[in-house]
C-alpha positions, 0 to 999 in steps of 0.5 A: 500500500502507498503512503500519504505525504506526511508518511513519506516525509516521516519515513524519509527522515527516519531512514525507513522504507515505509511507515504506518500511522501509529508507528513511533519514529525518531525523525531527522528535523530539517529546520527549527524556527522560533519567535520570542518563545526562543527565550523560554527554550533557553530557560527550559534548559536552565531549569533542568540544570543546564547553562542553556541549549548545549549546542544548535544542530545547524545555525543555517537551519535555525531562525528566530523572528521577533514577532508578537512583541515587535514593536513592544507595547509594554515594559515586559515585552521590551525586557523580553526583547532585550533578552532575545537580543542578548541570546542572539549574540550568545548563540551567535545566531546567523538568522535573527530577524529583529526590527523588520519582522512581521508574522512569523509564518508569512516570513518563514514562507517568504524566506526559509522553509523548503518543500519536503522538509520536516520543520518545527516551530514555536507557534501552533500556526506553524502548520501554515508552512504546509502550503509550501509542501513543508511538514510544519508543526508547532512544538513546546519549548522542551521538544524544541530544546531537544530538536535544536540540540540533536537535530532529531525528535520522536513522532507518532506517525499521524493518520491522514484526512483527505479534503477534496475541494470541487466547484468554483471559487467566487467573490463571496467565498474564501478558504476561511469559509472552508475551514469554518465549515469543516469546524462547524460540521466535524468540530475542532477536534476532527483532525486531532493529531492527524495530517490534513491533505488538501487536494482536488480541482479547486485546490489546483486553482487556488493561489498560494495566498489562498493556500496559506489561508487554509493551511494556517487553519489546520491547527484550528481543526485539530491538525498536526499538519496541513499539507498541499502538494507542490505544483507550478504555483509553489515553484513560482512563489519560491522563485521570488525568494531572495534569502538563502536561495541556495537552500532551495536546491535541497527541495524534495517535493512530496506527493501522496501515492495513488493508493495511499490510505486515508482515515477519512475523505471529505469532499466539499463542493464550493458551489454549494458553500455559503459564507460561514461565520463562527459565533462567540466563543469557539471556532466550531460555533459556525453558521451560514452568514445569513443566520447572524446577518444584522448583528451590530458590530463595533469593530472589524479586523483583517490580518494575521497569518491566515488573512494578512496577505496581499490578496486579503488586503486587495479584497478589502480595498476592492469592496471599500473602493468609493465607499465609507466605513460605517461611522460607528464601526472601526476597521483595522487592517494589518499586513502579515509582513513588510513585503506584503506591506510594500506590495499593498502600498505599491498597488495603492490599496492603503490609500483606498482603505484610508479614504474609506475610513479604515486604518492600517497598522504595521505588520505583526500579530497585534490585532489577532492577539488583542494587543492592539484594537482591544475590545471593551465590555459589550463590544462586538467584533467581526474579524478575519484572523484566527481565533475568537475565544473569550477574552482573546481581544480584550474584555471577556465580556466582548463578542468576537465573530470570525469570517472571511475578509469579504464578509468582514469588509462588507460588514464594516461598511454596513455597521452590522454583520453582512452577507457578501452575496447580497451586498450591493457593493461590487466585488471582483472575482478572486483567482 
């Protein structure tokens, strides 16, 4: 019997011909990427009687990005930044991204990970790297300390779920709607410690940025990995890389065998999919948008590793063009990286957003985490970010709804949750 993508990567990195789900393996780790949790990796070693990480297995395959705390918003964050810079010098890190940072996962896909790799990150959304055919997964500080020292880590080979997308993408539907629909129907635990492979004719038509959006949400579905196959779009995206281009020579793209076994096969026809909204306070509390349309909103957000990409910002600008944000609604847009920022600026998208009464802030995770744009008691926010649990964006008495950038932008204009299918505002078809 053939193997799935993750089974092939696990087998290759373990030096085995084949592996099967449930098997425990010691696998070679190709790359480790950390944000400010690198400080906790260091202190985890200290708490166990070591002076720090004994050694770093490969300084050209370890990257640290100042993400959540850049720019720092309080003394605690600023102090952590000082410690991070001291550690970067102590370990003589070659790839330390400080002031020109952004969202870790976007930067990793722009500059670091390679197709076919097994890469570990210090953040749960490291699954996003699967859009580039890289098996990315988030780990805790103790696991990362071991992986950084020895370049290996044990794994249980996960089962794989195949999600097949059929039908046509249209302006009111985004990959986020697919993720929300899956969570609403199967819960956020349906892929628990499993790998998800996204495939099908509609996947072949997805842009790389659409794939980033869907792979980012694999973890919200319980997934250990969220993977796409390598194709011409992957190759074109990687051809624009300007950092560590020589490492692309090590790319070993992986495809599933035709006779691979899947624990589930789920087919979604986009022609039948309505825009989805996750109600407070879980990712799986999902309904079609028309069931919540008309609910007043105070704030609308678009950003994060899932929705801070150039196409997301372009969708927002297209909908806002020639219109005004509702006077009782605040709209914030946050690009995921400075490369995205520059491209959005070059295209004039920020001017359109500002002219409509929206605000644009510097790249990072601040909106998604509630470090900026915090909510007061009783306020309501609709957001194209990643999570909506109680207190995520400030007050535990606020309500957070999750939706696609199109739904968020239309809602910002209306001042209430709005169905992008019935809005009179024109919206160009997404590739």
